[in-house]
C-alpha positions in Angstrom: -38.0 20.5 43.6 -40.0 22.6 41.3 -43.8 22.5 41.5 -45.1 21.1 38.2 -48.6 22.5 38.9 -47.3 26.1 38.7 -44.3 25.4 36.4 -45.2 23.2 33.5 -42.7 24.2 30.8 -41.8 21.3 28.6 -38.7 20.6 26.3 -39.1 18.0 23.6 -36.1 15.9 22.3 -36.0 13.6 19.2 -33.2 11.6 17.7 -32.8 9.0 15.0 -29.5 7.0 14.5 -28.6 6.8 10.8 -29.3 8.4 7.4 -30.9 5.1 6.3 -33.9 5.8 8.6 -36.7 8.1 7.7 -35.4 11.6 7.7 -38.6 12.8 9.4 -38.2 10.3 12.3 -37.0 13.0 14.7 -39.8 15.4 13.7 -42.4 12.6 14.2 -41.0 12.1 17.7 -41.4 15.8 18.4 -45.0 15.8 17.1 -45.9 12.8 19.3 -44.3 14.7 22.3 -46.5 17.7 21.5 -49.6 15.6 21.7 -48.4 14.1 25.1 -47.7 17.6 26.5 -51.2 18.8 25.3 -52.8 15.9 27.1 -51.0 16.9 30.3 -51.9 20.5 29.9 -48.2 21.5 29.6 -46.7 24.2 27.4 -43.9 23.3 25.0 -41.2 26.0 25.3 -38.2 24.2 23.5 -37.6 21.6 20.9 -34.2 19.8 20.3 -33.4 17.2 17.6 -30.3 15.2 16.4 -30.7 13.7 13.0 -28.7 10.7 11.8 -26.5 10.6 14.9 -25.6 7.5 16.9 -26.7 7.4 20.6 -23.5 5.5 21.6 -21.9 8.7 23.0 -22.9 12.3 23.5 -20.2 13.6 21.2 -21.5 15.3 18.1 -25.1 15.5 19.3 -25.6 19.3 19.1 -29.3 19.1 20.0 -28.6 17.2 23.3 -25.8 19.6 24.2 -28.1 22.6 23.7 -30.7 20.8 25.9 -28.2 20.4 28.7 -27.2 24.1 28.4 -30.8 25.3 28.6 -31.5 23.0 31.5 -28.7 24.7 33.5 -30.4 28.0 32.8 -33.8 26.7 34.1 -35.6 27.1 30.8 -38.0 24.2 31.3 -39.3 21.8 33.9 -39.9 18.6 32.0 -38.1 16.7 29.2 -40.3 14.5 27.1 -38.8 11.8 24.8 -40.1 8.8 22.9 -38.1 6.4 25.1 -35.0 6.5 27.2 -32.8 5.1 24.4 -33.5 8.4 22.5 -31.3 10.1 25.1 -28.6 7.7 24.4 -27.4 4.0 24.5 -24.6 4.5 27.1 -25.6 3.6 30.7 -23.1 5.9 32.4 -23.9 9.0 30.2 -27.7 8.6 30.3 -27.9 8.0 34.1 -25.5 10.9 34.6 -27.6 13.2 32.5 -30.8 12.2 34.3 -29.2 12.8 37.7 -28.1 16.3 36.6 -31.6 17.0 35.4 -33.1 15.8 38.7 -30.7 18.0 40.6 -32.0 21.0 38.7 -35.6 19.9 39.4 -36.3 18.6 35.9 -38.3 15.4 35.3 -37.9 13.0 32.4 -41.1 11.7 30.8 -41.8 9.3 27.9 -45.1 9.6 26.1 -45.3 5.8 26.1 -44.5 5.3 29.8 -45.0 8.5 31.7 -42.6 9.7 34.4 -39.3 7.8 34.5 -37.6 7.0 37.9 -33.9 6.6 38.4 -34.2 2.8 38.6 -36.3 2.6 35.5 -33.9 4.9 33.6 -30.9 2.8 34.7 -32.7 -0.4 33.6 -33.8 1.0 30.2 -30.5 2.5 29.4 -28.8 -0.9 30.2 -31.1 -2.6 27.8 -30.4 0.1 25.2 -26.6 -0.4 25.5 -27.1 -4.2 25.3 -29.2 -3.7 22.1 -26.4 -1.6 20.6 -23.9 -4.4 21.1 -26.4 -6.8 19.4 -26.8 -4.4 16.5 -23.0 -4.3 16.0 -22.9 -8.1 16.1 -25.7 -8.5 13.6 -24.1 -5.9 11.3 -20.8 -7.8 11.4 -22.5 -11.1 10.7 -24.3 -9.6 7.8 -21.1 -8.2 6.3 -19.4 -11.6 6.6 -22.4 -13.1 4.8 -22.0 -10.6 1.9 -18.3 -11.5 1.6 -19.0 -15.2 1.5 -21.6 -14.5 -1.2 -19.0 -12.6 -3.3 -20.8 -9.3 -2.6 -19.5 -6.0 -1.4 -19.9 -5.4 2.3 -19.4 -1.7 2.1 -19.3 1.0 -0.6 -18.3 0.8 -4.2 -14.6 0.2 -4.9 -12.9 2.3 -7.7 -12.7 0.1 -10.8 -16.1 -1.6 -10.3 -19.8 -0.6 -10.8 -22.9 -2.0 -9.2 -24.5 -5.0 -10.8 -27.6 -6.2 -8.9 -28.8 -9.7 -9.6 -32.3 -11.1 -9.8 -32.9 -14.2 -7.7 -35.0 -17.2 -8.7 -38.0 -15.8 -6.8 -37.8 -12.5 -8.7 -36.2 -10.5 -5.9 -33.4 -8.0 -6.6 -30.2 -8.8 -4.6 -27.9 -5.9 -4.2 -24.2 -5.8 -3.4 -22.9 -7.5 -6.5 -20.4 -5.6 -8.7 -18.7 -6.0 -12.0 -15.5 -4.5 -13.5 -15.8 -1.0 -15.0 -13.6 -1.1 -18.2 -12.6 2.6 -18.1 -11.8 2.7 -14.4 -10.0 -0.7 -14.6 -7.7 0.8 -17.3 -6.8 3.6 -14.9 -6.0 1.1 -12.2 -3.7 -0.8 -14.5 -2.0 2.4 -15.5 -1.4 3.4 -11.9 0.2 0.0 -11.2 2.4 0.2 -14.3 3.6 3.7 -13.7 4.4 3.1 -10.0 6.3 -0.1 -10.9 8.4 2.0 -13.4 9.4 4.4 -10.7 6.9 7.2 -10.7 5.8 8.5 -7.3 2.2 8.5 -6.2 2.4 12.3 -6.2 3.6 12.4 -9.8 0.8 9.9 -10.8 -1.9 11.9 -9.0 -0.8 15.2 -10.6 -0.8 13.7 -14.1 -4.3 12.2 -13.7 -5.6 15.5 -12.4 -4.0 17.4 -15.3 -5.6 15.0 -17.8 -9.0 15.7 -16.2 -9.5 12.0 -15.2 -12.1 12.0 -12.4 -11.0 10.4 -9.2 -13.0 7.9 -7.1 -16.4 9.0 -6.0 -16.2 11.1 -2.9 -18.3 10.1 0.1 -21.1 12.5 0.9 -20.3 14.5 4.0 -22.8 14.8 6.7 -25.3 17.6 6.0 -24.7 17.7 2.3 -27.6 17.3 0.0 -27.8 14.2 -2.1 -27.4 14.7 -5.8 -28.1 12.4 -8.8 -24.6 12.9 -10.2 -21.9 11.3 -8.0 -19.5 13.9 -6.6 -16.0 13.1 -7.9 -12.8 14.1 -6.1 -9.3 15.0 -7.2 -6.7 12.3 -7.2 -4.6 12.4 -3.9 -1.5 10.6 -2.8 -3.5 8.8 -0.1 -6.0 7.5 -2.7 -3.2 5.8 -4.6 -0.7 4.8 -1.9 -3.1 4.3 1.0 -1.9 2.9 4.4 0.6 0.0 4.5 -0.6 -1.7 7.7 -4.3 -1.2 6.9 -3.8 -2.4 3.3 -5.8 0.5 1.9 -5.2 2.5 -1.3 -5.3 1.4 -4.9 -1.8 0.0 -4.9 -2.6 -2.3 -1.9 -6.2 -3.4 -2.6 -6.1 -7.2 -3.1 -9.5 -7.1 -4.7 -7.7 -6.0 -7.9 -5.8 -9.3 -7.9 -9.0 -11.3 -7.3 -9.0 -11.7 -3.5 -11.5 -10.3 -1.0 -10.1 -9.5 2.4 -12.3 -9.1 5.4 -12.1 -8.6 9.2 -8.7 -6.8 9.0 -9.7 -4.1 11.4 -12.2 -3.1 14.1 -13.4 0.5 14.7 -14.2 1.1 18.4 -15.3 4.5 19.4 -13.1 6.6 21.8 -15.3 7.4 24.8 -13.5 10.7 25.3 -13.9 12.0 21.7 -16.7 9.9 20.3 -14.6 9.2 17.1 -13.9 5.8 15.6 -10.4 4.5 16.0 -9.0 1.9 13.6 -7.3 -1.1 15.2 -5.7 -4.0 13.5 -7.2 -7.4 14.2 -4.8 -10.3 14.9 -3.5 -11.9 11.7 -5.3 -15.1 12.4 -8.7 -13.4 12.5 -8.4 -11.9 9.0 -10.2 -13.8 6.2 -9.3 -14.1 2.5 -11.7 -15.3 -0.1 -10.7 -15.8 -3.7 -12.9 -14.1 -6.4 -11.0 -14.1 -9.7 -14.0 -12.5 -11.5 -13.0 -9.3 -9.9 -9.3 -9.4 -11.0 -8.1 -6.2 -12.7 -4.3 -6.4 -12.5 -2.2 -9.4 -13.4 0.1 -11.2 -11.0 3.1 -9.7 -12.8 1.7 -6.2 -12.2 1.0 -6.9 -8.6 4.4 -8.3 -7.9 6.1 -5.5 -9.8 4.4 -3.0 -7.4 5.4 -5.1 -4.4 9.0 -5.1 -5.6 9.0 -1.4 -6.0 7.4 -1.0 -2.6 10.0 -3.3 -1.0 12.8 -1.1 -2.5 11.3 2.1 -1.1 10.7 0.4 2.3 14.3 -0.8 2.4 15.6 2.7 1.8 13.4 4.0 4.6 14.6 1.6 7.2 15.9 3.1 10.4 19.6 3.8 10.8 21.7 1.3 12.8 21.3 3.4 15.9 17.6 3.6 15.5 17.4 7.4 15.1 15.0 8.5 12.5 14.4 7.3 8.9 16.7 7.9 6.0 14.2 9.9 3.9 17.1 11.4 1.8 18.1 7.9 0.6 14.5 7.2 -0.6 14.3 10.3 -2.8 14.3 9.7 -6.5 17.6 10.7 -8.2 17.6 14.1 -9.8 20.0 12.9 -12.4 20.8 9.4 -13.7 24.3 10.0 -12.1 23.0 11.0 -8.6 24.7 9.0 -5.9 27.2 7.4 -8.4 29.9 10.1 -8.5 32.6 10.0 -5.8 35.3 12.6 -5.1 38.8 11.3 -5.9 40.3 13.4 -3.0 38.1 12.5 0.0 36.0 9.6 -1.3 32.8 11.4 -0.5 29.7 12.0 -2.6 29.6 14.5 -5.5 26.3 16.2 -5.9 24.6 19.1 -7.7 25.7 22.4 -6.1 25.9 26.0 -7.2 23.1 26.2 -9.7 23.2 22.8 -11.4 26.9 22.2 -11.2 28.5 19.0 -9.9 30.9 19.4 -7.0 32.2 17.6 -4.0 29.6 17.9 -1.2 32.3 17.5 1.4 34.1 20.6 0.3 30.9 22.7 -0.2 29.6 21.7 3.3 32.8 23.0 4.9 34.7 19.7 5.6 38.4 19.2 5.1 38.2 18.2 1.4 40.2 20.5 -0.9 38.5 19.6 -4.2 36.8 22.8 -5.1 36.2 22.0 -8.7 32.7 22.2 -10.2 31.4 21.2 -13.6 28.1 21.9 -15.3 25.6 19.1 -15.1 24.9 18.8 -18.8 28.7 18.6 -19.6 29.3 15.8 -17.1 26.2 13.8 -18.2 27.2 14.1 -21.9 30.8 13.0 -21.2 29.5 9.9 -19.2 27.1 9.0 -22.0 29.9 9.4 -24.5 32.1 7.1 -22.3 29.3 4.5 -22.2 28.8 4.4 -25.9 32.4 4.9 -27.0 35.3 4.6 -24.6 33.9 1.9 -22.4 32.8 -0.6 -25.1 35.6 -0.6 -27.7 36.4 -3.9 -29.4 39.7 -4.4 -27.5 38.1 -3.5 -24.1 35.2 -5.9 -24.5 37.2 -8.8 -26.0 38.5 -10.0 -22.6 35.2 -9.4 -21.0 33.3 -11.4 -23.6 35.8 -14.3 -23.3 35.4 -14.3 -19.6 31.6 -14.3 -20.0 31.5 -17.2 -22.4 34.0 -19.2 -20.5 32.3 -18.8 -17.2 28.8 -19.3 -18.6 29.9 -22.6 -20.1 31.6 -23.7 -16.9 28.5 -22.7 -14.8 26.2 -24.6 -17.2 28.4 -27.7 -17.0 28.3 -27.5 -13.2 24.5 -27.3 -13.2 24.2 -30.2 -15.6 26.7 -32.3 -13.6 24.8 -31.7 -10.4 21.5 -32.4 -12.0 22.7 -35.7 -13.5 24.2 -36.8 -10.1 21.0 -36.1 -8.3 19.0 -38.0 -10.9 21.3 -41.0 -10.5 20.9 -40.9 -6.8 17.1 -40.7 -7.1 17.1 -43.7 -9.4 19.3 -45.6 -6.9 16.8 -44.8 -4.1 13.9 -46.0 -6.2 15.7 -49.3 -6.8 16.4 -49.8 -3.1 12.7 -49.0 -2.2 11.5 -51.6 -4.8 13.8 -54.2 -3.5 12.6 -53.7 0.1 9.0 -53.8 -0.9 9.7 -57.2 -2.6 11.5 -58.5 0.5 8.6 -57.4 2.8 6.3 -59.8 0.9 8.3 -62.9 2.1 10.0 -61.7 5.3 8.7 -63.2 8.6 9.7 -60.0 10.5 9.3 -56.7 8.7 10.0 -54.3 11.5 13.6 -53.5 10.4 12.6 -53.5 6.7 9.8 -51.0 7.5 12.1 -48.7 9.4 14.6 -48.8 6.5 11.8 -48.2 4.0 10.7 -45.1 5.9 14.3 -43.7 5.9 14.7 -44.2 2.2 11.2 -42.7 1.4 12.1 -39.6 3.5 15.4 -39.3 1.8 13.9 -39.6 -1.6 11.2 -37.1 -0.9 13.8 -34.5 0.3 16.0 -35.1 -2.8 13.1 -34.9 -5.2 12.2 -31.5 -3.7 15.7 -30.2 -4.0 16.2 -31.2 -7.6 15.8 -28.2 -9.9 15.7 -28.4 -13.7 18.8 -27.3 -15.6 18.4 -23.7 -16.8 18.7 -22.9 -20.4 22.3 -22.2 -21.6 23.5 -18.6 -21.4 22.7 -16.6 -24.5 25.5 -16.4 -26.9 26.2 -12.7 -27.5 26.4 -11.8 -31.2 29.5 -10.4 -32.9 27.9 -7.0 -33.3 27.5 -6.7 -29.5 29.2 -3.2 -29.2 26.8 -1.8 -31.9 23.8 -3.3 -30.2 24.8 -1.8 -26.9 25.5 1.6 -28.4 22.1 1.7 -30.0 20.4 0.8 -26.7 22.3 3.5 -24.8 21.6 6.1 -27.5 17.9 5.3 -27.4 17.9 5.6 -23.6 19.7 9.0 -23.6 17.2 10.3 -26.1 14.2 9.8 -23.8 15.8 11.0 -20.5 13.8 14.2 -20.5 10.5 12.4 -21.5 8.0 12.7 -18.6 6.6 9.2 -19.3 9.6 7.1 -20.0 12.5 9.2 -18.7 12.4 7.6 -15.2 12.7 4.1 -16.7 15.5 5.2 -19.0 17.4 6.8 -16.1 17.1 3.6 -14.0 18.5 1.5 -16.9 21.4 3.9 -17.4 22.2 3.8 -13.7 22.4 0.0 -13.9 25.2 0.3 -16.4 27.4 2.4 -14.1 29.2 1.1 -11.0 31.0 4.3 -10.1 32.3 7.6 -11.5 35.4 9.2 -10.0 35.5 13.0 -9.9 39.0 14.5 -9.7 40.5 17.9 -10.0 42.6 18.6 -13.1 46.0 20.2 -13.3 44.5 23.5 -14.6 41.9 25.7 -13.0 38.4 24.6 -13.8 39.5 21.2 -15.2 37.8 18.1 -14.0 38.7 14.5 -14.8 36.2 11.7 -14.8 36.9 7.9 -14.5 33.9 5.8 -15.5 33.6 2.3 -14.0 31.0 0.3 -15.8 29.0 -2.7 -14.6 29.7 -5.5 -17.1 26.6 -7.4 -15.9 24.3 -4.5 -16.8 26.1 -3.9 -20.1 25.8 -7.5 -21.2 22.2 -7.7 -20.1 21.2 -4.5 -22.0 22.9 -5.6 -25.2 21.4 -9.1 -25.0 17.9 -7.5 -24.4 17.6 -9.3 -21.1 16.4 -7.3 -18.0 16.8 -10.2 -15.7 20.5 -10.2 -14.7 20.3 -12.6 -11.8 21.5 -15.6 -13.7 23.9 -13.5 -15.7 25.5 -12.2 -12.6 26.7 -15.7 -11.7 28.3 -16.1 -15.1 30.7 -13.2 -14.8 34.2 -13.8 -13.5 34.7 -11.6 -10.4 38.0 -10.0 -11.4 36.6 -9.0 -14.7 33.1 -8.0 -13.9 33.7 -4.2 -14.3 34.9 -2.2 -17.2 36.8 1.1 -16.5 37.4 4.0 -18.8 39.5 7.1 -18.1 37.7 10.1 -19.5 40.0 13.1 -19.7 39.7 16.5 -18.1 38.0 18.2 -21.0 38.4 15.6 -23.8 38.1 11.9 -23.5 41.6 10.3 -23.1 42.7 7.4 -25.3 44.1 5.3 -22.4 41.7 2.8 -21.0 42.0 -0.5 -19.1 39.9 -3.5 -18.3 
């Protein structure tokens, strides 16, 4: 043990926890320590501080780490702090630190309590750790109070701006927000573009190119505060977020008028000192409606969810559980991607050899002998010509339209018959229930009647829940159906290269095609194409109806596809339905 009478070198340490405290708090602690050392007649030889750093763990506290390093070198004999909790709020770390200091002959003093013994240090550090847990609980309780009061429990969400309110007693109450019109318009734009098929990367790039500022970036530790908020560039993570954590603009339920709280906890890893996000049980999460904060409509929200479900389905694991099918989730390069099949091997035909269509099986070295290739533009133009000309001629569509009208009338008659039968049964149940109620008034023993009444009431409730209104009759397609369809397809083909609407046009064109057969011609370099169109999509497009769910049921199965044989270099005249 060192003799303090001959060796009285002192090291001072100060720490404050958060940036919300006085920035001079650590310096104030150092000055108080200097006064204490002067009173004892000691000499201050070192000063260490940690500003705005939690005392839960030693990680990230550079001042404390330097103190420990200098202690090993014997640079001082006494460490003076305001209180033991300034060294930390973790019992094991604080007691371990003090034991190491004692081993090297270094005492710990507080200028409010003098020399600290091992027992006193263990007791005070235990109280400090307990106080840390209480602080966390009070913080959580305060956050929940904000949510219940329709206030923000954290920072500002993109799309909203701060709107403090004055209470009845004249006090300003912070945490309230209101919609920012300019940012809300960007949020709605992101929802619409993603629902139409644009990727988060594509959306972010376009926003950055247009110079639209991204959400306000959080100030990093050590950065000077500025009056002008620091804006960041748009990133994929900003738009898409994290699925399980429900983060990102596309998953934030506040935009649809719901506040979510207590979804996650953030415990600190004892080894690294970093916060780790952990999902809370579903039953612990809380949802509070706040329609004043709604920015996107329910239609926009569900359109994004539908697009999200489609992407997720394509990313599902293979049947054997090995990896994800990221290739299947890629957006098609052409509106024909994935729709062309090789007539020889039945495999996929894709873009090979500098924008030329060819059998992927042949070009990847399998047994297929179909070595024909065709320029992309040529194939696409021939398919578009087939859609607008060969596939929808009057004679080809006559049978299809007859089948459509016949089946739609039959299906509507079935729906109407079922609806009327259910209504008659419901009326019969109501009559039986009324008769039993009348009989109960005069019957001496109502036990059997009550049981029967319960059965009938249950049956009626189930039947009433199952009865659905009769849908409107199928639209009667006009006589100029082929012309309407050609005009629609021509309009779609004209905007295929448009960066804003090309993706939507490509998706609609893909919905018209069931399959394209790619076969080698008799002469070298010749390629024959057989286009198989989807009648459901064709009818829906011509009728101006994007919802083909009902229309699908109205198409006779043997006739729900139109097929056109497109010749090797010129469209052939033969076609069949």
